[in-house]
Steps between C-alpha positions, in 0.01 A plus 500: 500500500411795277856617540613185325231485238496862392850497349414176323176615351549880444873558498655174369771668283456859618829663583356855523344676789555453872414236767484562875706306759187305603417398151863374437556318826153332507561376147844364609333340813240316298764406236720333770205323660376359165850406401545299820169320435602428134841375614348268754272364219812456286666306788193276534475433125886472459520766232630850463262610221222657714734739681694567174174598313378699797824698511508564121131615495563745774837628386364793293245624754767472774744715297212740413387557856857546624553751225186694599616481867841651406312771300320593824830551663619720212730247344496334158399132478849427365614514867383135532818394311696594820382166643750342261781614737536215746355560844555882511287564199209312645517688827509829322202400281297400809575836667388686190182291482428561866537877493204724522367642166569856405242756401418559140799426278589429130324164520161644593298627783532347850252216520193598699539300826291403796774388732756432216240300304382630159266210413284462810153622437373782717221342705418824680348652196201257504177678575175358617241554233209367686232760589 
């Protein structure tokens, strides 16, 4: 859940830096799950407003995290516009987003990862202070 909330709280309109594959795809997973729930609620209430508001609120963070993901692969965020090409553009963009991140590049240092996850706290560093 932290993968979904972190871009909303800390990187809402942040188009700089880098995001790991796990950060990006976990955000997308939670986005799709919540969108399905909101769409079902819209169907129950007979409206489209809930899913419309949900999509609009998450538009900027979605573009931002995709931009940071593309930065991790060494590409500019403008590559998202390739999705405007029917079918082929979407396939190419998914391939770009799924590629492994490069080392340090012009967009910053490679995110410190623990299994391709830059936000998971390191639980091994906890020490027992009882004497």
